[in-house]
CHARMM-style PDB file with segment names, atoms N, HN, CA, C and O in Angstrom:
ATOM      1  N   MET     1      31.803  -7.937 -16.825  1.00  0.00      PROA
ATOM      2  CA  MET     1      31.872  -7.789 -15.524  1.00  0.00      PROA
ATOM      3  C   MET     1      30.707  -8.489 -14.723  1.00  0.00      PROA
ATOM      4  O   MET     1      29.591  -8.371 -15.230  1.00  0.00      PROA
ATOM      5  N   GLU     2      30.787  -9.091 -13.728  1.00  0.00      PROA
ATOM      6  HN  GLU     2      31.693  -9.188 -13.316  1.00  0.00      PROA
ATOM      7  CA  GLU     2      29.906 -10.046 -13.642  1.00  0.00      PROA
ATOM      8  C   GLU     2      29.319  -9.218 -12.196  1.00  0.00      PROA
ATOM      9  O   GLU     2      30.027  -8.766 -11.296  1.00  0.00      PROA
ATOM     10  N   ASN     3      27.801  -9.177 -12.284  1.00  0.00      PROA
ATOM     11  HN  ASN     3      27.225  -9.544 -13.014  1.00  0.00      PROA
ATOM     12  CA  ASN     3      27.081  -8.582 -11.292  1.00  0.00      PROA
ATOM     13  C   ASN     3      26.886  -9.238 -10.176  1.00  0.00      PROA
ATOM     14  O   ASN     3      26.071 -10.159 -10.193  1.00  0.00      PROA
ATOM     15  N   GLU     4      27.717  -8.854  -8.733  1.00  0.00      PROA
ATOM     16  HN  GLU     4      28.380  -8.105  -8.719  1.00  0.00      PROA
ATOM     17  CA  GLU     4      27.615  -9.228  -7.502  1.00  0.00      PROA
ATOM     18  C   GLU     4      26.739  -8.898  -6.728  1.00  0.00      PROA
ATOM     19  O   GLU     4      27.087  -8.195  -5.779  1.00  0.00      PROA
ATOM     20  N   MET     5      25.664  -9.186  -6.823  1.00  0.00      PROA
ATOM     21  HN  MET     5      25.382  -9.757  -7.594  1.00  0.00      PROA
ATOM     22  CA  MET     5      24.692  -8.703  -5.773  1.00  0.00      PROA
ATOM     23  C   MET     5      24.355  -9.603  -4.624  1.00  0.00      PROA
ATOM     24  O   MET     5      24.586 -10.807  -4.740  1.00  0.00      PROA
ATOM     25  N   ASP     6      23.894  -9.185  -3.660  1.00  0.00      PROA
ATOM     26  HN  ASP     6      23.706  -8.207  -3.566  1.00  0.00      PROA
ATOM     27  CA  ASP     6      23.752  -9.589  -2.073  1.00  0.00      PROA
ATOM     28  C   ASP     6      22.817 -10.866  -2.408  1.00  0.00      PROA
ATOM     29  O   ASP     6      21.732 -10.778  -2.984  1.00  0.00      PROA
ATOM     30  N   PRO     7      23.380 -12.006  -1.978  1.00  0.00      PROA
ATOM     31  CA  PRO     7      22.328 -13.019  -2.145  1.00  0.00      PROA
ATOM     32  C   PRO     7      20.752 -12.938  -1.711  1.00  0.00      PROA
ATOM     33  O   PRO     7      19.779 -13.351  -2.342  1.00  0.00      PROA
ATOM     34  N   ASP     8      20.799 -12.202  -0.291  1.00  0.00      PROA
ATOM     35  HN  ASP     8      21.589 -11.866   0.222  1.00  0.00      PROA
ATOM     36  CA  ASP     8      19.927 -11.983   0.381  1.00  0.00      PROA
ATOM     37  C   ASP     8      19.034 -10.704  -0.075  1.00  0.00      PROA
ATOM     38  O   ASP     8      18.469  -9.981   0.745  1.00  0.00      PROA
ATOM     39  N   TRP     9      18.978 -10.520  -1.415  1.00  0.00      PROA
ATOM     40  HN  TRP     9      19.437 -11.107  -2.082  1.00  0.00      PROA
ATOM     41  CA  TRP     9      18.694  -8.878  -1.725  1.00  0.00      PROA
ATOM     42  C   TRP     9      17.143  -9.193  -2.011  1.00  0.00      PROA
ATOM     43  O   TRP     9      16.340  -8.263  -1.940  1.00  0.00      PROA
ATOM     44  N   LYS    10      16.685 -10.569  -2.352  1.00  0.00      PROA
ATOM     45  HN  LYS    10      17.338 -11.324  -2.410  1.00  0.00      PROA
ATOM     46  CA  LYS    10      15.071 -10.421  -2.339  1.00  0.00      PROA
ATOM     47  C   LYS    10      14.299 -10.425  -1.070  1.00  0.00      PROA
ATOM     48  O   LYS    10      13.166  -9.943  -1.088  1.00  0.00      PROA
ATOM     49  N   MET    11      14.904 -11.037   0.302  1.00  0.00      PROA
ATOM     50  HN  MET    11      15.824 -11.428   0.316  1.00  0.00      PROA
ATOM     51  CA  MET    11      14.720 -11.288   1.802  1.00  0.00      PROA
ATOM     52  C   MET    11      14.231  -9.736   1.940  1.00  0.00      PROA
ATOM     53  O   MET    11      13.090  -9.288   2.058  1.00  0.00      PROA
ATOM     54  N   LYS    12      15.649  -8.995   1.876  1.00  0.00      PROA
ATOM     55  HN  LYS    12      16.575  -9.359   1.780  1.00  0.00      PROA
ATOM     56  CA  LYS    12      15.449  -7.546   2.038  1.00  0.00      PROA
ATOM     57  C   LYS    12      14.717  -6.717   1.610  1.00  0.00      PROA
ATOM     58  O   LYS    12      14.364  -5.759   2.299  1.00  0.00      PROA
ATOM     59  N   VAL    13      14.295  -6.919   0.270  1.00  0.00      PROA
ATOM     60  HN  VAL    13      14.582  -7.697  -0.289  1.00  0.00      PROA
ATOM     61  CA  VAL    13      13.268  -6.157  -0.606  1.00  0.00      PROA
ATOM     62  C   VAL    13      11.913  -6.544   0.160  1.00  0.00      PROA
ATOM     63  O   VAL    13      11.056  -5.717   0.473  1.00  0.00      PROA
ATOM     64  N   MET    14      11.842  -7.938   0.420  1.00  0.00      PROA
ATOM     65  HN  MET    14      12.538  -8.610   0.166  1.00  0.00      PROA
ATOM     66  CA  MET    14      10.299  -8.239   0.984  1.00  0.00      PROA
ATOM     67  C   MET    14      10.087  -7.652   2.381  1.00  0.00      PROA
ATOM     68  O   MET    14       9.070  -7.097   2.797  1.00  0.00      PROA
ATOM     69  N   ILE    15      11.148  -7.861   2.979  1.00  0.00      PROA
ATOM     70  HN  ILE    15      11.974  -8.313   2.641  1.00  0.00      PROA
ATOM     71  CA  ILE    15      11.020  -7.086   4.595  1.00  0.00      PROA
ATOM     72  C   ILE    15      10.816  -5.547   4.216  1.00  0.00      PROA
ATOM     73  O   ILE    15       9.870  -5.161   4.903  1.00  0.00      PROA
ATOM     74  N   ILE    16      11.283  -4.515   3.435  1.00  0.00      PROA
ATOM     75  HN  ILE    16      12.052  -4.828   2.877  1.00  0.00      PROA
ATOM     76  CA  ILE    16      11.239  -3.538   3.385  1.00  0.00      PROA
ATOM     77  C   ILE    16       9.993  -2.912   2.734  1.00  0.00      PROA
ATOM     78  O   ILE    16       9.552  -1.800   3.025  1.00  0.00      PROA
ATOM     79  N   GLY    17       9.418  -3.845   1.714  1.00  0.00      PROA
ATOM     80  HN  GLY    17       9.777  -4.748   1.477  1.00  0.00      PROA
ATOM     81  CA  GLY    17       8.168  -3.683   1.394  1.00  0.00      PROA
ATOM     82  C   GLY    17       7.098  -3.939   2.437  1.00  0.00      PROA
ATOM     83  O   GLY    17       6.175  -3.143   2.616  1.00  0.00      PROA
ATOM     84  N   GLY    18       7.232  -5.018   3.091  1.00  0.00      PROA
ATOM     85  HN  GLY    18       7.981  -5.664   2.945  1.00  0.00      PROA
ATOM     86  CA  GLY    18       6.352  -5.173   4.163  1.00  0.00      PROA
ATOM     87  C   GLY    18       6.491  -4.182   5.092  1.00  0.00      PROA
ATOM     88  O   GLY    18       5.457  -3.536   5.256  1.00  0.00      PROA
ATOM     89  N   VAL    19       7.368  -3.869   5.713  1.00  0.00      PROA
ATOM     90  HN  VAL    19       8.209  -4.394   5.579  1.00  0.00      PROA
ATOM     91  CA  VAL    19       7.294  -2.375   6.620  1.00  0.00      PROA
ATOM     92  C   VAL    19       6.560  -1.176   6.192  1.00  0.00      PROA
ATOM     93  O   VAL    19       5.778  -0.524   6.883  1.00  0.00      PROA
ATOM     94  N   VAL    20       6.940  -0.937   4.839  1.00  0.00      PROA
ATOM     95  HN  VAL    20       7.575  -1.467   4.277  1.00  0.00      PROA
ATOM     96  CA  VAL    20       6.391   0.336   4.292  1.00  0.00      PROA
ATOM     97  C   VAL    20       4.901   0.002   4.110  1.00  0.00      PROA
ATOM     98  O   VAL    20       3.995   0.795   4.365  1.00  0.00      PROA
ATOM     99  N   GLY    21       4.747  -1.142   3.684  1.00  0.00      PROA
ATOM    100  HN  GLY    21       5.482  -1.786   3.477  1.00  0.00      PROA
ATOM    101  CA  GLY    21       2.881  -1.545   3.326  1.00  0.00      PROA
ATOM    102  C   GLY    21       2.623  -1.323   4.818  1.00  0.00      PROA
ATOM    103  O   GLY    21       1.803  -0.432   5.036  1.00  0.00      PROA
ATOM    104  N   ALA    22       3.065  -1.846   5.749  1.00  0.00      PROA
ATOM    105  HN  ALA    22       3.732  -2.570   5.572  1.00  0.00      PROA
ATOM    106  CA  ALA    22       2.175  -1.987   7.091  1.00  0.00      PROA
ATOM    107  C   ALA    22       2.191  -0.009   7.660  1.00  0.00      PROA
ATOM    108  O   ALA    22       1.346   0.617   8.299  1.00  0.00      PROA
ATOM    109  N   VAL    23       3.375   0.389   7.138  1.00  0.00      PROA
ATOM    110  HN  VAL    23       4.062  -0.120   6.619  1.00  0.00      PROA
ATOM    111  CA  VAL    23       3.201   1.910   7.971  1.00  0.00      PROA
ATOM    112  C   VAL    23       2.112   2.657   6.882  1.00  0.00      PROA
ATOM    113  O   VAL    23       1.412   3.522   7.409  1.00  0.00      PROA
ATOM    114  N   VAL    24       1.944   2.477   5.768  1.00  0.00      PROA
ATOM    115  HN  VAL    24       2.513   1.775   5.339  1.00  0.00      PROA
ATOM    116  CA  VAL    24       1.257   3.198   4.727  1.00  0.00      PROA
ATOM    117  C   VAL    24      -0.188   2.727   5.286  1.00  0.00      PROA
ATOM    118  O   VAL    24      -0.988   3.549   5.733  1.00  0.00      PROA
ATOM    119  N   GLY    25      -0.421   1.532   5.233  1.00  0.00      PROA
ATOM    120  HN  GLY    25       0.229   0.864   4.869  1.00  0.00      PROA
ATOM    121  CA  GLY    25      -1.899   0.939   5.697  1.00  0.00      PROA
ATOM    122  C   GLY    25      -2.321   1.388   7.156  1.00  0.00      PROA
ATOM    123  O   GLY    25      -3.507   1.559   7.439  1.00  0.00      PROA
ATOM    124  N   VAL    26      -1.299   1.572   8.067  1.00  0.00      PROA
ATOM    125  HN  VAL    26      -0.336   1.433   7.838  1.00  0.00      PROA
ATOM    126  CA  VAL    26      -1.706   1.910   9.401  1.00  0.00      PROA
ATOM    127  C   VAL    26      -1.863   3.777   9.380  1.00  0.00      PROA
ATOM    128  O   VAL    26      -2.528   4.354  10.240  1.00  0.00      PROA
ATOM    129  N   GLY    27      -1.251   4.403   8.441  1.00  0.00      PROA
ATOM    130  HN  GLY    27      -0.711   3.934   7.742  1.00  0.00      PROA
ATOM    131  CA  GLY    27      -1.092   5.557   8.226  1.00  0.00      PROA
ATOM    132  C   GLY    27      -2.640   6.139   7.573  1.00  0.00      PROA
ATOM    133  O   GLY    27      -3.302   7.096   7.974  1.00  0.00      PROA
ATOM    134  N   ALA    28      -2.924   5.229   6.476  1.00  0.00      PROA
ATOM    135  HN  ALA    28      -2.387   4.451   6.150  1.00  0.00      PROA
ATOM    136  CA  ALA    28      -4.310   5.109   6.141  1.00  0.00      PROA
ATOM    137  C   ALA    28      -5.674   5.024   6.742  1.00  0.00      PROA
ATOM    138  O   ALA    28      -6.693   5.677   6.515  1.00  0.00      PROA
ATOM    139  N   ALA    29      -5.410   3.985   7.622  1.00  0.00      PROA
ATOM    140  HN  ALA    29      -4.583   3.454   7.806  1.00  0.00      PROA
ATOM    141  CA  ALA    29      -6.380   3.858   8.774  1.00  0.00      PROA
ATOM    142  C   ALA    29      -6.635   4.972   9.698  1.00  0.00      PROA
ATOM    143  O   ALA    29      -7.763   5.417   9.912  1.00  0.00      PROA
ATOM    144  N   TYR    30      -5.250   5.534  10.391  1.00  0.00      PROA
ATOM    145  HN  TYR    30      -4.334   5.172  10.217  1.00  0.00      PROA
ATOM    146  CA  TYR    30      -5.622   6.827  11.027  1.00  0.00      PROA
ATOM    147  C   TYR    30      -6.388   8.043  10.493  1.00  0.00      PROA
ATOM    148  O   TYR    30      -7.180   8.664  11.203  1.00  0.00      PROA
ATOM    149  N   ILE    31      -6.120   8.368   9.189  1.00  0.00      PROA
ATOM    150  HN  ILE    31      -5.477   7.863   8.613  1.00  0.00      PROA
ATOM    151  CA  ILE    31      -6.546   9.422   8.568  1.00  0.00      PROA
ATOM    152  C   ILE    31      -8.132   9.006   8.498  1.00  0.00      PROA
ATOM    153  O   ILE    31      -9.025   9.834   8.679  1.00  0.00      PROA
ATOM    154  N   TYR    32      -8.395   7.489   8.187  1.00  0.00      PROA
ATOM    155  HN  TYR    32      -7.669   6.817   8.040  1.00  0.00      PROA
ATOM    156  CA  TYR    32     -10.052   7.168   8.155  1.00  0.00      PROA
ATOM    157  C   TYR    32     -10.490   7.668   9.260  1.00  0.00      PROA
ATOM    158  O   TYR    32     -11.292   8.601   9.296  1.00  0.00      PROA
ATOM    159  N   VAL    33      -9.930   7.004  10.430  1.00  0.00      PROA
ATOM    160  HN  VAL    33      -9.278   6.246  10.400  1.00  0.00      PROA
ATOM    161  CA  VAL    33     -10.513   7.096  11.698  1.00  0.00      PROA
ATOM    162  C   VAL    33     -10.688   8.543  12.179  1.00  0.00      PROA
ATOM    163  O   VAL    33     -11.707   8.912  12.764  1.00  0.00      PROA
ATOM    164  N   ARG    34      -9.517   9.447  11.870  1.00  0.00      PROA
ATOM    165  HN  ARG    34      -8.689   9.147  11.394  1.00  0.00      PROA
ATOM    166  CA  ARG    34      -9.724  11.031  12.084  1.00  0.00      PROA
ATOM    167  C   ARG    34     -10.816  11.618  11.373  1.00  0.00      PROA
ATOM    168  O   ARG    34     -11.592  12.411  11.904  1.00  0.00      PROA
ATOM    169  N   LYS    35     -10.893  11.243  10.170  1.00  0.00      PROA
ATOM    170  HN  LYS    35     -10.262  10.598   9.738  1.00  0.00      PROA
ATOM    171  CA  LYS    35     -11.962  12.006   9.412  1.00  0.00      PROA
ATOM    172  C   LYS    35     -13.616  11.549   9.800  1.00  0.00      PROA
ATOM    173  O   LYS    35     -14.668  12.172   9.661  1.00  0.00      PROA
ATOM    174  N   LEU    36     -13.357  10.340  10.278  1.00  0.00      PROA
ATOM    175  HN  LEU    36     -12.502   9.834  10.391  1.00  0.00      PROA
ATOM    176  CA  LEU    36     -15.243   9.980  10.740  1.00  0.00      PROA
ATOM    177  C   LEU    36     -14.999  10.530  12.133  1.00  0.00      PROA
ATOM    178  O   LEU    36     -16.073  10.980  12.531  1.00  0.00      PROA
ATOM    179  N   GLU    37     -13.988  10.701  13.104  1.00  0.00      PROA
ATOM    180  HN  GLU    37     -13.115  10.336  12.781  1.00  0.00      PROA
ATOM    181  CA  GLU    37     -14.183  11.529  14.395  1.00  0.00      PROA
ATOM    182  C   GLU    37     -14.882  12.935  14.112  1.00  0.00      PROA
ATOM    183  O   GLU    37     -15.905  13.332  14.671  1.00  0.00      PROA
ATOM    184  N   GLU    38     -14.257  13.514  13.288  1.00  0.00      PROA
ATOM    185  HN  GLU    38     -13.427  13.191  12.834  1.00  0.00      PROA
ATOM    186  CA  GLU    38     -14.304  14.732  12.746  1.00  0.00      PROA
ATOM    187  C   GLU    38     -15.816  15.091  12.487  1.00  0.00      PROA
ATOM    188  O   GLU    38     -16.503  16.017  12.917  1.00  0.00      PROA
ATOM    189  N   SER    39     -16.118  13.977  11.584  1.00  0.00      PROA
ATOM    190  HN  SER    39     -15.559  13.225  11.235  1.00  0.00      PROA
ATOM    191  CA  SER    39     -17.530  14.423  11.009  1.00  0.00      PROA
ATOM    192  C   SER    39     -18.770  13.947  11.701  1.00  0.00      PROA
ATOM    193  O   SER    39     -19.901  14.386  11.494  1.00  0.00      PROA
ATOM    194  N   GLY    40     -18.395  12.880  12.653  1.00  0.00      PROA
ATOM    195  HN  GLY    40     -17.476  12.524  12.821  1.00  0.00      PROA
ATOM    196  CA  GLY    40     -19.369  12.006  13.539  1.00  0.00      PROA
ATOM    197  C   GLY    40     -20.104  11.090  13.056  1.00  0.00      PROA
ATOM    198  O   GLY    40     -21.122  10.744  13.656  1.00  0.00      PROA
ATOM    199  N   GLU    41     -19.650  10.401  11.628  1.00  0.00      PROA
ATOM    200  HN  GLU    41     -18.823  10.682  11.141  1.00  0.00      PROA
ATOM    201  CA  GLU    41     -20.234   9.754  10.969  1.00  0.00      PROA
ATOM    202  C   GLU    41     -20.054   8.324  11.376  1.00  0.00      PROA
ATOM    203  O   GLU    41     -19.055   8.124  12.066  1.00  0.00      PROA
ATOM    204  N   LYS    42     -20.911   7.135  11.060  1.00  0.00      PROA
ATOM    205  HN  LYS    42     -21.723   7.297  10.499  1.00  0.00      PROA
ATOM    206  CA  LYS    42     -20.753   5.722  11.572  1.00  0.00      PROA
ATOM    207  C   LYS    42     -19.391   4.995  10.424  1.00  0.00      PROA
ATOM    208  O   LYS    42     -19.266   5.292   9.236  1.00  0.00      PROA
ATOM    209  N   PRO    43     -18.562   4.070  11.157  1.00  0.00      PROA
ATOM    210  CA  PRO    43     -17.786   3.545  10.068  1.00  0.00      PROA
ATOM    211  C   PRO    43     -18.521   2.962   8.991  1.00  0.00      PROA
ATOM    212  O   PRO    43     -19.567   2.357   9.227  1.00  0.00      PROA
ATOM    213  N   GLY    44     -18.109   3.075   7.921  1.00  0.00      PROA
ATOM    214  HN  GLY    44     -17.259   3.567   7.729  1.00  0.00      PROA
ATOM    215  CA  GLY    44     -18.720   2.043   6.647  1.00  0.00      PROA
ATOM    216  C   GLY    44     -18.080   2.681   5.255  1.00  0.00      PROA
ATOM    217  O   GLY    44     -17.712   3.843   5.082  1.00  0.00      PROA
ATOM    218  N   ILE    45     -18.055   1.529   4.273  1.00  0.00      PROA
ATOM    219  HN  ILE    45     -18.353   0.585   4.413  1.00  0.00      PROA
ATOM    220  CA  ILE    45     -17.447   1.887   3.188  1.00  0.00      PROA
ATOM    221  C   ILE    45     -18.512   1.579   2.126  1.00  0.00      PROA
ATOM    222  O   ILE    45     -18.733   0.399   1.853  1.00  0.00      PROA
ATOM    223  N   ALA    46     -19.252   2.659   1.446  1.00  0.00      PROA
ATOM    224  HN  ALA    46     -19.073   3.618   1.668  1.00  0.00      PROA
ATOM    225  CA  ALA    46     -19.765   2.387   0.366  1.00  0.00      PROA
ATOM    226  C   ALA    46     -19.207   1.471  -0.691  1.00  0.00      PROA
ATOM    227  O   ALA    46     -17.991   1.550  -0.871  1.00  0.00      PROA
ATOM    228  N   THR    47     -19.942   0.554  -1.472  1.00  0.00      PROA
ATOM    229  HN  THR    47     -20.929   0.490  -1.325  1.00  0.00      PROA
ATOM    230  CA  THR    47     -19.628  -0.171  -2.612  1.00  0.00      PROA
ATOM    231  C   THR    47     -18.723   0.486  -3.663  1.00  0.00      PROA
ATOM    232  O   THR    47     -17.719  -0.071  -4.108  1.00  0.00      PROA
ATOM    233  N   LYS    48     -19.095   1.566  -3.989  1.00  0.00      PROA
ATOM    234  HN  LYS    48     -19.910   2.018  -3.627  1.00  0.00      PROA
ATOM    235  CA  LYS    48     -18.813   2.650  -5.096  1.00  0.00      PROA
ATOM    236  C   LYS    48     -17.502   3.117  -4.703  1.00  0.00      PROA
ATOM    237  O   LYS    48     -16.643   3.416  -5.533  1.00  0.00      PROA
ATOM    238  N   GLU    49     -17.332   3.186  -3.448  1.00  0.00      PROA
ATOM    239  HN  GLU    49     -18.030   2.944  -2.774  1.00  0.00      PROA
ATOM    240  CA  GLU    49     -15.771   3.466  -2.726  1.00  0.00      PROA
ATOM    241  C   GLU    49     -14.885   2.690  -2.985  1.00  0.00      PROA
ATOM    242  O   GLU    49     -13.879   2.961  -3.640  1.00  0.00      PROA
ATOM    243  N   ALA    50     -15.233   1.356  -2.369  1.00  0.00      PROA
ATOM    244  HN  ALA    50     -16.051   1.136  -1.836  1.00  0.00      PROA
ATOM    245  CA  ALA    50     -14.362   0.415  -2.293  1.00  0.00      PROA
ATOM    246  C   ALA    50     -13.923  -0.402  -3.655  1.00  0.00      PROA
ATOM    247  O   ALA    50     -12.969  -1.179  -3.616  1.00  0.00      PROA
ATOM    248  N   VAL    51     -14.703  -0.173  -4.904  1.00  0.00      PROA
ATOM    249  HN  VAL    51     -15.479   0.457  -4.936  1.00  0.00      PROA
ATOM    250  CA  VAL    51     -14.475  -0.449  -5.865  1.00  0.00      PROA
ATOM    251  C   VAL    51     -12.913   0.557  -6.706  1.00  0.00      PROA
ATOM    252  O   VAL    51     -11.845   0.255  -7.240  1.00  0.00      PROA
ATOM    253  N   ALA    52     -13.755   1.948  -6.333  1.00  0.00      PROA
ATOM    254  HN  ALA    52     -14.622   2.192  -5.900  1.00  0.00      PROA
ATOM    255  CA  ALA    52     -12.484   2.987  -6.563  1.00  0.00      PROA
ATOM    256  C   ALA    52     -11.465   2.440  -5.795  1.00  0.00      PROA
ATOM    257  O   ALA    52     -10.571   2.005  -6.521  1.00  0.00      PROA
ATOM    258  N   VAL    53     -11.272   2.309  -4.734  1.00  0.00      PROA
ATOM    259  HN  VAL    53     -11.997   2.663  -4.144  1.00  0.00      PROA
ATOM    260  CA  VAL    53      -9.858   2.347  -4.114  1.00  0.00      PROA
ATOM    261  C   VAL    53      -9.237   0.709  -4.639  1.00  0.00      PROA
ATOM    262  O   VAL    53      -8.027   0.590  -4.826  1.00  0.00      PROA
ATOM    263  N   GLY    54     -10.059  -0.340  -4.821  1.00  0.00      PROA
ATOM    264  HN  GLY    54     -11.043  -0.243  -4.669  1.00  0.00      PROA
ATOM    265  CA  GLY    54      -9.613  -1.479  -5.425  1.00  0.00      PROA
ATOM    266  C   GLY    54      -8.844  -1.128  -6.692  1.00  0.00      PROA
ATOM    267  O   GLY    54      -7.639  -1.379  -6.730  1.00  0.00      PROA
ATOM    268  N   PHE    55      -9.504  -0.523  -7.810  1.00  0.00      PROA
ATOM    269  HN  PHE    55     -10.483  -0.320  -7.779  1.00  0.00      PROA
ATOM    270  CA  PHE    55      -9.020   0.082  -8.951  1.00  0.00      PROA
ATOM    271  C   PHE    55      -7.560   0.551  -8.964  1.00  0.00      PROA
ATOM    272  O   PHE    55      -6.594   0.236  -9.660  1.00  0.00      PROA
ATOM    273  N   SER    56      -7.743   1.458  -7.903  1.00  0.00      PROA
ATOM    274  HN  SER    56      -8.527   1.714  -7.338  1.00  0.00      PROA
ATOM    275  CA  SER    56      -6.506   2.357  -7.697  1.00  0.00      PROA
ATOM    276  C   SER    56      -5.310   1.567  -7.272  1.00  0.00      PROA
ATOM    277  O   SER    56      -4.181   1.832  -7.684  1.00  0.00      PROA
ATOM    278  N   LEU    57      -5.601   0.491  -6.357  1.00  0.00      PROA
ATOM    279  HN  LEU    57      -6.518   0.275  -6.023  1.00  0.00      PROA
ATOM    280  CA  LEU    57      -4.739  -0.581  -5.898  1.00  0.00      PROA
ATOM    281  C   LEU    57      -3.971  -1.279  -6.896  1.00  0.00      PROA
ATOM    282  O   LEU    57      -2.753  -1.453  -6.897  1.00  0.00      PROA
ATOM    283  N   VAL    58      -4.754  -1.632  -7.681  1.00  0.00      PROA
ATOM    284  HN  VAL    58      -5.744  -1.490  -7.680  1.00  0.00      PROA
ATOM    285  CA  VAL    58      -4.300  -2.379  -9.079  1.00  0.00      PROA
ATOM    286  C   VAL    58      -3.594  -1.371 -10.130  1.00  0.00      PROA
ATOM    287  O   VAL    58      -2.920  -1.837 -11.050  1.00  0.00      PROA
ATOM    288  N   SER    59      -3.738  -0.217  -9.996  1.00  0.00      PROA
ATOM    289  HN  SER    59      -4.285   0.161  -9.250  1.00  0.00      PROA
ATOM    290  CA  SER    59      -3.280   0.493 -10.970  1.00  0.00      PROA
ATOM    291  C   SER    59      -1.794   0.841 -10.171  1.00  0.00      PROA
ATOM    292  O   SER    59      -0.748   0.910 -10.815  1.00  0.00      PROA
ATOM    293  N   LEU    60      -1.835   1.021  -8.901  1.00  0.00      PROA
ATOM    294  HN  LEU    60      -2.685   0.965  -8.377  1.00  0.00      PROA
ATOM    295  CA  LEU    60      -0.393   0.799  -8.455  1.00  0.00      PROA
ATOM    296  C   LEU    60       0.397  -0.083  -8.079  1.00  0.00      PROA
ATOM    297  O   LEU    60       1.553   0.128  -7.709  1.00  0.00      PROA
ATOM    298  N   LEU    61      -0.116  -1.081  -8.133  1.00  0.00      PROA
ATOM    299  HN  LEU    61      -1.054  -1.252  -8.434  1.00  0.00      PROA
ATOM    300  CA  LEU    61       0.617  -2.554  -8.166  1.00  0.00      PROA
ATOM    301  C   LEU    61       1.048  -2.613  -9.719  1.00  0.00      PROA
ATOM    302  O   LEU    61       2.237  -2.920  -9.807  1.00  0.00      PROA
ATOM    303  N   ARG    62       0.381  -2.393 -11.070  1.00  0.00      PROA
ATOM    304  HN  ARG    62      -0.585  -2.144 -10.998  1.00  0.00      PROA
ATOM    305  CA  ARG    62       0.791  -2.546 -11.910  1.00  0.00      PROA
ATOM    306  C   ARG    62       2.102  -1.426 -11.947  1.00  0.00      PROA
ATOM    307  O   ARG    62       3.194  -1.962 -12.134  1.00  0.00      PROA
ATOM    308  N   GLN    63       2.106  -0.566 -11.856  1.00  0.00      PROA
ATOM    309  HN  GLN    63       1.218  -0.131 -11.704  1.00  0.00      PROA
ATOM    310  CA  GLN    63       3.113   0.773 -11.656  1.00  0.00      PROA
ATOM    311  C   GLN    63       4.463   0.239 -11.013  1.00  0.00      PROA
ATOM    312  O   GLN    63       5.608   0.522 -11.363  1.00  0.00      PROA
ATOM    313  N   ILE    64       4.026  -0.659  -9.919  1.00  0.00      PROA
ATOM    314  HN  ILE    64       3.095  -0.889  -9.634  1.00  0.00      PROA
ATOM    315  CA  ILE    64       5.266  -0.971  -9.155  1.00  0.00      PROA
ATOM    316  C   ILE    64       5.998  -2.103 -10.004  1.00  0.00      PROA
ATOM    317  O   ILE    64       7.199  -2.241 -10.237  1.00  0.00      PROA
ATOM    318  N   ALA    65       4.902  -2.870 -10.394  1.00  0.00      PROA
ATOM    319  HN  ALA    65       3.926  -2.758 -10.205  1.00  0.00      PROA
ATOM    320  CA  ALA    65       5.447  -3.862 -11.232  1.00  0.00      PROA
ATOM    321  C   ALA    65       6.219  -3.732 -12.627  1.00  0.00      PROA
ATOM    322  O   ALA    65       6.908  -4.631 -13.109  1.00  0.00      PROA
ATOM    323  N   ASN    66       6.031  -2.650 -13.123  1.00  0.00      PROA
ATOM    324  HN  ASN    66       5.472  -1.920 -12.731  1.00  0.00      PROA
ATOM    325  CA  ASN    66       6.676  -1.965 -14.328  1.00  0.00      PROA
ATOM    326  C   ASN    66       7.971  -1.197 -14.063  1.00  0.00      PROA
ATOM    327  O   ASN    66       8.595  -0.692 -14.996  1.00  0.00      PROA
ATOM    328  N   MET    67       8.386  -1.108 -12.760  1.00  0.00      PROA
ATOM    329  HN  MET    67       7.878  -1.518 -12.002  1.00  0.00      PROA
ATOM    330  CA  MET    67       9.076  -0.569 -12.436  1.00  0.00      PROA
ATOM    331  C   MET    67      10.634  -1.472 -12.883  1.00  0.00      PROA
ATOM    332  O   MET    67      11.585  -0.796 -13.276  1.00  0.00      PROA
ATOM    333  N   GLY    68      10.748  -2.738 -12.797  1.00  0.00      PROA
ATOM    334  HN  GLY    68       9.976  -3.287 -12.478  1.00  0.00      PROA
ATOM    335  CA  GLY    68      11.423  -3.220 -13.033  1.00  0.00      PROA
ATOM    336  C   GLY    68      11.909  -3.588 -14.484  1.00  0.00      PROA
ATOM    337  O   GLY    68      12.861  -4.321 -14.752  1.00  0.00      PROA
ATOM    338  N   SER    69      10.813  -2.737 -15.655  1.00  0.00      PROA
ATOM    339  HN  SER    69      10.040  -2.141 -15.438  1.00  0.00      PROA
ATOM    340  CA  SER    69      11.322  -3.146 -16.910  1.00  0.00      PROA
ATOM    341  C   SER    69      12.167  -2.129 -17.362  1.00  0.00      PROA
ATOM    342  OT1 SER    69      12.743  -2.241 -18.444  1.00  0.00      PROA
TER     343      SER     69
END
C-alpha cells in the first residue's frame, strides 16, 4: 500500500512549529519579565545562566530530532 501523504505536509509542519515556537518564546519572555518585576531586579542574564539555557535548548532539539527515528 502506497503512503499517500499530503504534498504540503512539510510546509504545514514548519508553520505549526513556527507558531508553537513563537508562543513558547513569548510565554518565556512574559514569565521572565514578571519575575524581574516582582523581584525589582534589573534585566540581565549571567553567562552561567545563558550557557545552561543553551545546553538545554540543544538537548531539546536533539530529542525532537530523534522523534522521527
